[in-house]
N, C-alpha and C positions, 0 to 999 in steps of 0.2 A: 319438834320445831316450833319456834315462837311465831305467832301471827299466822298460823296455818288455817286455811279456810278451803273446804272442799268445793264450795260453790265458785269461788274465785278461780280455782284450778280448772274446774270444769268449763268455766267461761273462757279461760285462756286457751284450753285445748280446742274448744269449739271455734274460737276466732282463728287459731292457727290452721285449722283444717279447712277453712274456706277456700274457694278458688282464687287464683292469683289476680284475676280480673276484678273480683269483688274486693280483694285486699287493696288493689290499686285505687279503686273508687273510694274506699274508706280513707286511705292515706291522702288522696286529693281533697276530700271533704275536711279532714282534720287540718290540712294545710290552709284551706280556705277559712276555716274558723279561727285558726291562730293568726292569720294575716288579714282578717276582715277589715281592719283599719286601713291597710294599704289598698285593699280592693276598693274601698270607698273613695280614697284619693284618686286612684286610677280612673274610676268611672267618672268622677267629677271633671278631671282634666280632659278625658276623652270627649265628654259632652261639650266642653268648651271648645275643643279643637274642631268639632263638627259644626257647632252652632256659630261660634265666633261672634258673640253679641255682648252688649252691655249687661243683659240679664244674667248670662252665665259667667261673666267676668268676676263677679263678686266672690264667689266661693273659692276659686283657685287662689286669689290673693289672700283670703282668710286662712287657707290651708298653710301657705308658706309663711305667713306673718303671725299666726295665732295657734293653729292646731299643732303644727310640727315643732313649735317652740315651747309648748306646754310641757311641764314636768309633773308627774312622770308620764301622763297621757292627757289627751284632750279632755276638757271638762264636759260635764253634762250640758252646760250652757251652749257650748259650741255645737254639739250634735243636735240639740233642739233648734238652734238657729239655722243649721243646714237643712233640717227636715221642714221647718216652717217656711223657710225661704224657697225651697224646692216646690212645696205645695202652692205657694202664692204664685211662683213663676208659671206653673202649669195652668192655674186658673187664668192668669193674665194672657198667656198665649192662646188659650181656648177662646177667651172673650173676643180677641182681635182677629179671629178666623172668619167672622161673619162678613158677608159680601157687601154690606151697606157702607163700610168704611171706604173713603175715597181712594186710598192707596191699594186697595184690593181689586180695583177694576182694571188695572193694567199690570197684572203680575208678570206676564211674559216679557214685558218691556223693561221692568225695573228689577227683576230677580237677580241679575248679574251686576248691578251697579253697586260698587262697594260703599259709596257715600249716600245711598238712599236712606233717609232717616229710619223707616221701619226695619231695614236690614241692619242698621247699626244698633238699634235698640233690641231687636230680636222678636218683633211682633209681626213679621211679614207672614203672608199666607203661603203655605207650602205643604206638600205631602209629608206625612210622618213628622210633623212639627214637635211632637211631644214624646216620641219613642225613647230617646236617650234620657229625657227627664224622668220617665217612668222607671227605667232601669236604675237610674241614680237614686230615686226614692226607694226602690226595692232594696238596693244595697245598703242604704242608710238604716232602714228598718231591720234588715238582717243583722247589721252590726249592733243596733240597739237591743235586739233580742239576746244576742250573745253576751253583752255587758250585763243585762238583767239576770241571765242564767248564772253568771259568775259573781253576782252581787256587787258589781262595779258601777252600776248606773246611778244609784243614790248614795255613793260613797261620800261625796262632799257634804251632803246634808246630814248624814249620820255622824261624820266627824265633827261638824259644827255643834250638833246637839249634845254629843258626849263631852265636848270641851266646855259647853255651858254648865253641865252638871258638875264637872270637876272644879270649876272656878267659882262656885257659889260662896265658898268660904273665904275667898280672897277678893273682896270687892275693892276696886281701885277707882280713884277719882282722876280727873284729867290733870290735876296739878299734883297728884299724889306720887308716891314712889313706884318703882317697878318691882316685879316679882324677884328679880335677881339684880344685884348691883352691877354685875358684869354683862348683863344682857340689856339691850336697848329696845325701846318700843318701836317696832318696825312699822306697824300699821294698826289702825283701829278699824275693825270690820263692821262697818255701818252700812246697811242696805239702803236702797233708794226709797224705802217706805218712810212712814212718819217717825219711826223710832230711831233711825240710824242714818249716818252719812259716813262715807269712806274718807278718812283723814290719814295723812302720811307724816311721820316724823323722821327726820334724817337719822341715819344710823351713826352711833358714836364710834370712837376708835376702839372701844373695848368690845365691840360686837364680834361675833364669831365669823371668821372669813377663812377662805382657802389660802394657805400660806405655803411657801416652798419648804420651809423648815419648821417643824412642829416639836414642841417640848412635851414632857409628860403631863404637865399641868393642863396644857391645852387639850390633850387627848382625854384626860379625865373630865375636863369641863364639857367637852363635846358629848362624851358618853352619858353625862347626866341629862342631856336634852334629847337623847335619841328616842327613848320610849315615848316621851311627850310629843315629839315632833312627828313620829310615825302615825299617830292618831289624827293629827290635824292637817296633814298634807304638806304642801310646799312651804307655806308661810307660817310664822309664829303669830298667833292672833291673841291679842289681849282684850278680853271682854269687859265691858263696863255695865254696871247694873242699870236696871230699867229707869230708875228715878233720875240718875245723872244724865242718861241719854235724853230723856224727855226735856230736862232743863236745858241741856246744851242745844238740842234741836230747836226748842222754842226761842232761845236767844238768836239762833241763826235765822229763824223765820221772821222775827221782829226786825232784824237788820236788813233782810232781803226785801221785805215789803215796802221799805221806805222809798225805793226807787226802782224803776223798770230796768235800769242798767244793772242793778244788783241781781235782779232775777235772771238776766241773761248770763251774768258771771256765774251764778249758782248752777244753772243748767250746764254751762260749759265745764265747770269743775266736776260735775257728776260724770262727764264723759272723759275728761282729761286725766283726772287723778287715778282711776283704775288702770288706764292704759300706761301711764307713767310708772305706776307701781309694778305692773306686769313686766315691763322692760327693765326696771331697776333691779328687781329680784332675779331677772334672767342674767344680767351683767354681774351682779354681786351675789352669787349663790352661796349657801352655807356648806353644801356638799355637792360634789360633782363627780361623775364617772368619766374621768379623763379618757379621751379617745383621739385617734388620729385617722381621719378619712381624707386627708389632703390628696393622697395618690388617686383615689377614686374621683375626686373633684377635678383633678388635673386631667385624668383620662376622659371625663365627660367634656371638658373644654376642648381637648384635642379632637374628639369626635366631631364636635360642633365646628371646629376649625377646618377639618377635612370636608365637612358638608358644605361649608362656604366656598372652599376652593373648587370643588368639583360640581357644585350646583349653584354657583353665583348668579347664573342667568335668572334664577327664580326671584332674585331680589332687585331686578331691573325692570325697566318699562317694556322694552321690546325683547321679550324672552325668546321668541322663536328664532330671531336672527343672531343671537349672541353666541359667541364661540371664544372661549378663553385662549385657546392656542393661536387662532388667527389674530385675535386682538393683541396678544403679546408679541407675535411675530412681526406685526406692523408697528411696534413700539407705541402702542396705545394701551393705557391702563384704564379699564372701565371704572367709573366713579363709584358705582354700587359695590363692586368688588373691593375697591380700595377702602371705602368707609367700613364695610363689614369686617374686613381683615384687621384693620387698625383697632376697631372697637373690641373685637374678640381678643386680640393680642393684648390690648391694654387691660382688660379685665383679668386676664391670666397673670399679668405682672402685679396688679394691685392685690390679687388674691395671694400671691406668693409673699408680698410684703407683709400683709396682715398675718400670715401664717408664721413668718419669722419673728415678727414683733409680739405675737401671741396676745393681741389685743381683741378681747371679745366685743368691747364697745364699738371699735372700728368695724368689726365683722358684722355687727347688727346694723349699723348705719349703712354699710355697703350692701347688705342684704335688702334693706328697705328700698334704697335707691334703685338697685338692680331689678327688684321685682316690679316696682311701679314703672320704671323706664322701659324694661323689656315688653311688658304688657301694653304700654301705651304705643310703643313703636310698632309692635307686631300686629296690633289689631286696629290702629287708627292711622298710622303713617304709612306702613307698608302697603296696604290696599290702595292708597292713593298713588303710590309710586309705581306699582305694578299694574294698576288699573284692573284688578280682579280681586275677588273676595279671598279672604284668608282660607276659607274652607275649600277653595279650588286650587290652592297652591300646595302641592304635596311636599315639596322640598322644605318650604317654610314650616309646615306642620311637623316634619321630622326634626328640624332644627329646634323647634319649640319644645317638643317632647323630650329631647335630650337635655335641653336647658332646664326643664322641670325636674329631671333627675338630679341635675346639679343643684337646684334650689333645695330639694329634699336632703341631699347630703350636706349642704351648707347649713341648713337648719339643725340637722343632727349634730354637726360640729359645734354650733353655737350652744345648743342645749347641754352638751356634755362638757364643753370647754376644751381649750387647746392643751396639748401636752406640755409639761413643764420642760422637757428636754427633747431637742431635735438632733439626733445623732446620725450623721452620714446620710448616704443615699438609701432609698428604700430597697434598691436592688442588691445592696450589700449585706442584707440581714442573714443570709445563708450562703454556704460555699458549695456550689454544685455547678454542673455544666449549664443548666438553664440560666441561672443568675449570671454566670460568666459571660455567656454569649449575649444575653440581654444588656448587660452593662457595657460590653464592648460596642454593641450596636447603638446604645445611648450616646457613647462618646464619639461615634462616627457622624452623628447628626451635625451639620455645620453650625457653628456658633452657639449651640445649645449648652455645651459644657462651660464655655467661657461666660455666657450670659448668666447661667446659674451661679457660677463662682462669684461674679461681680455683685449680683443681687444679694447673695448670702453675706458678702462682706459689708455691703452698705447697710443692711437692716439687721445686723447682728452685733452686739456689743463685744468688742475685741480690742486688744492692744496691738495686734499684728498689722503690718502694712499690707497693701494689696498684693505685692509680690510675694511676701512671706505667706499670706493666705493661700495663694495659688500654688506655692511650693508644697504646703502641707496637703492640699487637695490632690496634687499630682502624686505625691509619695503614697498617700492613702489608696488612691486608685491602683497604683502599681503594686503595692503590697497585697491588696485584695485579689488582684489577678494571680499573683504568685500563690496566695493562700488557696485559691480554687484549684490550681494545678497540683499543689502538694496534697490536697485532700483527695483529688482523683488518683494520684499515685498511691495513696494509702488504700483506697478502695480497690484498685486494680494493680497490685504490686507486680514488679518484674523481677524474677529470681536472678541472682548474680550468675554470670557466666553463661546465660542462656541467650541465644540469638533471637532477634525479633521474628515474630511470626509472619508468615507470608500474607495473612489477611491484613495485618497492619501495614506491611511494606507496599503491597499492591493496592490496598485500599487508599492509603494516604499518598504514597509516592506516585502511584498510577494516576490518581486524580490530578495531582499537580502537573504531571507530564502532559496529560491530555489538555489541561487548562492552558499551559504555556504554549503548546502547539496551536491551539485554537486562537490564542491572542496573536501569535506571529502571522498566521495565515488567514486571519479574520478578514482583512480588506479584500483579498482576492476571492475568497469564498463568498463573501457578501455580495460583491459586485457581480460575480458570476451567477449566483443563485437568485439574486433579486429580480433579474429580468427573465431568466429562463424558467424559473419555477413560479415566482410570485408576480411576474411581469404582466402588465395589462396592455392589450393590443390598442395601439393609438392610430387609427386609420385617418387618412387625409380628409379634410373637409372641402378643400378647394384646390384645384390645380390650374395654373395659368401659364400661358406661353406668350412671349413677346419677341418679335424679330425686328431688328433695326439694321438699315443699310447705311454704313459710313457715318453714323452719328446723326443722320437726318431723322425726320419724323418716322416713328415706327410704322412699318408696312403691314404688320400682322399682330393682332391681339385677340386671344381667345382663352376661355376658361371653361373648366368642366366641374360640375357640381351635382350632388344628389344622385339622380339616376344615371348620370354619365360616369360615375365612379362605381365600378362593379368588382366584386370579389371573384376569384377564379373558382370554377366548378371543380369537383374532384377529378373528373376525366381530363379537363384542361390542365390541371396542376400536374397530373401524372405525365401527360404529353409534354408539358414544359420541362419536366425533369429528364425525360428520355431524350430530348433534343440536345442535352449537354452530357450525354453518357460518356463520351470520350474526353471531356474536358475536366481534368482533375481539379484545377483551380476554381472553376465554376461550381462543381459539386461540393467542394469544401465550403464555399461561400453560402450555398443554398442550405447547408446543414443547419445554419442558425436561424432559418425562417420556416414558419409553418404556412399552410395554405391561407389562413385568415390574415397573415401579415402582408400579403401581396394584393395590390389593388391595380386594376386596369382602368386607365382614364381614356375615354373616347372624346377627342376634341373635334369640333366642327371645322371643316377645311376653309370655309368662308370667314373672313375676319369680321368680328362683331363691331368694328368701328370703321368709319370712312377714312380714306387716306387724304388728309388735309395737309397739303404742302404748298408753299408759295411758288409762283412760276419761276423766279430767279433760282430758288433752291432746287427746283425740279430740273431746270436746265443744267445747273452745275452738276447734279448727280448723274445726269445722262452723259455729260462729258467725261466724268470720272469712270463710268462703266465702259465707255468706248476706248479709253486709254489702256491698251493691253500691256503696256510696259510697266504700269504702276499697279500696285496691289490695292484692292478695295475690301474693306472689312465688313464682315457679317456678324452681328452680335445676336446670339440667341440666349435669352434669359428665361428662367422658369421660376415660379413661386409655388411652393407647396405649403398650404396652411393646415396645421393641425392645432394643437393647443399652444404651439409656438410657431412663429413665422420662420420659414427656412428658404433662403434664396441662394442661388448660385449663378454666377455670371461667367460666360466663356466667350472668347473671341476667336474667329477663324479668318484667315485671309484667303481669298480666292480670286482668280482672274476673271472668269465669266460664268462659272457654274456653281450649283449648290450641292456639291457632292460631299458625303461624309461629314455632315454638319449637325445632324439631329441625334441626340442621345435617346436611345430606346428604353433603357433601364436606369432608374434613378433611385438612389438610396436616401431615405429620409431618416437620419439618425436622431438620437435624443437631444443632440445639441442644435445649434442654430444654422447649420450649414448642410445643404443637400448636394450630394455629389453623384456623378454618373458612375455606374458599376462597370468597370473595365473588364472584369472577369466574364461577364455575360454578353458583351458586345460581339457582333460577328467579326470573324477574322482574327480573334484572339488566339495566339499560338505562342505559349511561353517557351517552347523548345527553340523556336527560330528567333525569339526576341523581338517580334514585330509589335508595333503599337496597335491598340484596339481600334477597330474601324467603326465609324458612326453611320447612321442611316442616311440615305439620300431622300431629298424632298424636291418637289417641283413647285416653282413659284410662277404665278401668272397674274397679270393685272387686268381686272374686269372693269369696263366702262359702261355706264348707263346714263345717257344724256350728259348732264353736268356732274354726275357723281361717279366715283371710281373707288374700288377696293381691291385688295389682294386676296388671292386664293392659293392655299398651300395643300399639297397632297403628299402623303408618305407612300413610298413605293413598296417596301417590304414589310407589310403588316401581317400579323398572325391571323387576325380576324378580318377577312375581306369584306369590304363595304362597297356598294354601288356608287357612292358619292365621295367627293374629296373629304378626307379627314386625316387627323393625326392620332396616333396611338402611343400611349405612354404607360409603362409599368413602374409602379412605385412600391418599394420594399420598405415597410415601416418597422423601425426598431421598437421593441417593447419598452415601456417606461415603468419605473418603480411605482408601487402603490402610494397613494397620498400619505398614508401613515408613516412610511419610511422615506419619504422624499427628503426630509431634513438631513438624514444621514447619508443617503445616496448622492446628495448634491455635492458633497466634498470630493468625490472621486476616490480613486485608489491611493494616489499620493497624499491627498488630504486626510484620508483615514489613517494612513501610516503615520503621518506627522502628528495628528491630533489624538489618536487612540493608542496605537501601538507604542510609540515613543514615551508617552506620558505614563502608561501602565508599566512599561519597561523600567522607567525611572523608579517607581515605587517598589517594584519587585527587586531591583538591584539594591535599594536601601535595605530591604528585608534580608537579603543574602549577604550583604557586606557590612562591615563595621560591627560584627558580633563580638569581636575580641575586646572592644572598648567597653562593653556593657556586661562582661562576665561577672564582675564584682557585685553588681546590683541585680543580676538576673538569676544566677545560680546560688540562691539562698536556701539552705536545707530546711530551716525552720523560721517562719516569719511571725510566730505568735507574739513574741515580745514586742516587735516593732508595731504590729497591728494593735496591740493593747496600748502602746504609747500614743498612737494616733487617736485611739478612742478616748484615752484620758485627756488629751488636749480638747476634744469636743466636749467632754463632760465638765471639766473645770470652767470652760467658757460659758456653758449653759448655767452653771451655778453661780457665776459672777466672780470667780476667783481669778481675776485677770493677771495678778502677779505670778501666780502659779502657772498660768498659761504661758507667760513669757519664759519661765524656767524650763517647762517641758519642751517648748519649741527650741530653745537653745540646746537642750539635750538631744533632740532629734537631729538638729543640724550637725552637732559634734559627732553623732553616731555615723552620719554619712561622710564626714570628713576624715574619720579614723578607720582605716581598713582593719586594724587589729581589734578594735572594739566591735566592729561589725561582725567579725568572725566569732568573737566570744558570744555575742547576742544571738547569733543565728545557728548555734550548735544544736544538734538534736538533744532532746531531753533524755536523761539517763535514769 
C-alpha cells in the first residue's frame, strides 16, 4: 500500500481504543478549536449582555461591522484591537473601584438607576466587575494561540512581504501604466508611516467583477490572476518603489503643513479611506461564494416577533401590571407593544425586499443602520422607558441575543453575496410528508401567503400582472402538493385489486369519525365539564335581606358577612341529605352540588337601621293594615354578592299575617339572577301538584323612647338560636376558570353558532364539490407541469421577460385544454 505508516496505524488504533467519555472530550475540544472564532464572539456578546455599558458596547459593534464582514477571516489587526481594548477596559474598571471616587460612596442607592453616569459608562463599583472580561480575554488569547499554531496569525504580513519580492522587477510610477491593461489599480497600500499613505483609485469598467453570464475569455482571464491573488489575500495591491513613495509623501507633507485645516483633512482621510475601501471591496468582490441564508434570518426574526408578543411587558414602564390579554379584551393597544411589533415587522419587510432585489449595497447600509439603531435603543432608550437596567431585563436580553444571531447571519450573507436565482419557496425543495405538511401549514397562516406573493411581485422584475403572478403561484403550490402525494404513492405503492388495510381504514377513518363526533357534541361536553370538572367554587361574599310593607319605608334591613357565612360540616351535610331522602326532585337537584358549594347565612333578627317614616305615612299604613277587605303587599328582596351581583325580587299579598313569605333556600347561579329553590322548600309534593311552601317569620316593632326598629324571627330554623335571627342557605354554582371564561361566556347556543356551524361549513366544502376538481386533482404525473413552473421562475431570474410571457401563456393554455393536460400528465413509459 502507498503511504503506509505503522506508527500512524498504531496511533489510530490507540485512539479508537480509548473510552467513549474520553473520545467525547476529544471531540468537544476539537469542536472548540474549530469554532474558536465563534466562541470569542459569543463571550463578547455575553459580556455585553451582562455588563450593558459603553465600555463593552464597542466590541459587539466591531464584530458585526468589521470582523464578520472580513473575507476570508478577521484580520490580525481586529484581534489585536480586541485584545488591547479588553486589557484597557480591565485596567479602567479596576482603577475606578477605589472608594475615594464620589459615586462609589452611595453604591446601594445608585446601583439600580439606569441613567446613572457610572452605570452607563461601566465604571460603577460592584462585585465581580471583571469576571466576564477575564473570560473574554482568555477566549481571545485561546483563539490567538490556535491561529499561531496553524500559521494564520502573521498571514497578512507574510503575504505583503512576498508580494514585495515578486514586484521588484516591475517598478511602477503613479502616472505610469498598470501591470495588465485589463486590470485596474484598485488601491495603493500605503501605511500610516512616513513611507506610505492609502490611496484609492476607482475601478474601471474592464475590472474583474462577478457577472451573471461569463464567457471563456473571462474565465481564462480570472484564472491568470488566481495564483497571484491567493498569495495576497482579498485585495490586489500594486506596490510602488521606495523613491516614488518618498517623493509623493513629501509632496503631501508640504501641502498639508501649509494650513491647519489641511492637517485635519489629512488625519480624516487616514481614517476614512481605509473604511471606504473596506466596504467598497465588500460590495464589489472579485470572487464570492454565493449562499442563501434568508430562511435562517427569517426564522430569527420570527422568534424575535414571538418574544415581543408574549413578553411585550418587558418593553414597557409598568411591567408588573401589564397583561396583553386583558389589554386587548378592553380594546386597548399598549404603545410599547405596538411600536415593537411595527418595528420588527417593518425590518422583516425591508429584509425581504433587499433579498428579492439582491442588492448587497442596500443590505450593507441596512446592516449598519440596524446595528447602531438596535444597540442605541436597547442600551440607552429602553432602560429609560422601563426604568430598570438592561442587565435586569431577562426578556430584553433574550430578544437581543436572538437579534445578534440575526446580525451574524446577515453579515455572512453580505460577505458571501446574494444568490443569483431565487426559485420558489424554500419548503418546496424536496417532496416528502414533512415538506408537504410544513408547506400547507405555511399557507394556513392568515395573510402570509398573500403578503409574500404581493411583495415578490413588487420587488421582482417581471412582465406578468399581479393576478397572473398569483395564478402562477397558486398553480405551483397545487402542483407541489400533488407531486408530494405522487411521490408518497411511489414509496408506499398499493397493489391492484387489494383492499385497504384495516390500519389505514381505522387509523384515518376512525380518527375522522371521532373528530366529527367531538365537533358536534363539543358545546354540550364543554359546558358540562367546564363546571363539574374544572369549575371553581364561588362562595358568596355578602347576603342582604330587605323587607318592605306596601311600598313604604323598609321595615327591616340586615346583611351577613364573613363569620356569619359558614360552610356546612360533613355531619350537617349528611343530615341535610337524609332529610330529603324521600323527595326525588330534591335529591336530583342536590346531585349537582358538593358540600363546599352550600353556604349557611345567619342574619341578626334586629334590623341594622332605624325605621324612619313620616307620621302621615305611618298613619296611612296603619289604616291599610286595618282594612281587612283590601290586600296589603309585603316585598322581600335579597341580594347575594359574589363576583357578580345577584338580586331577586318577589311580592306576596297577605291580609294580616306573615306566613309562607320567607325563602329558606336560594340558588346563586352563574348568571345575574338568584332564585329560590322550590325543590327543597317544605311542603313540596310533586305527586299532588302542590306549590312549594315558604317559611314563616314573626314581625314585631320595638320602641325605645323616640327610636323604633323592627325585629324579625324565623320559626323553623335548622340551627336553633336563643335570639331572634334569620337563616338562609345559598347554593353557589361553580364558575368556569378565568382561562376559559372567554369561551364559556358564549353559552351552549353561542358555541353551536360560532364553532360548530363554522367548522361544519368548512367540512362540508371538503366533502362536497369534489367532482368539479377531478380534472386538476387526479393528475398521474405532474413532473412536466412542475418543470414548466420552474422554467418560468428561471427565465424571470435571468431577465428573459419575453420568454416568461411565452411560458406563462403555455401554462394557461395547458389548463384551458383538457386534452393537452391529459397528454402532459401521462405516466412516463
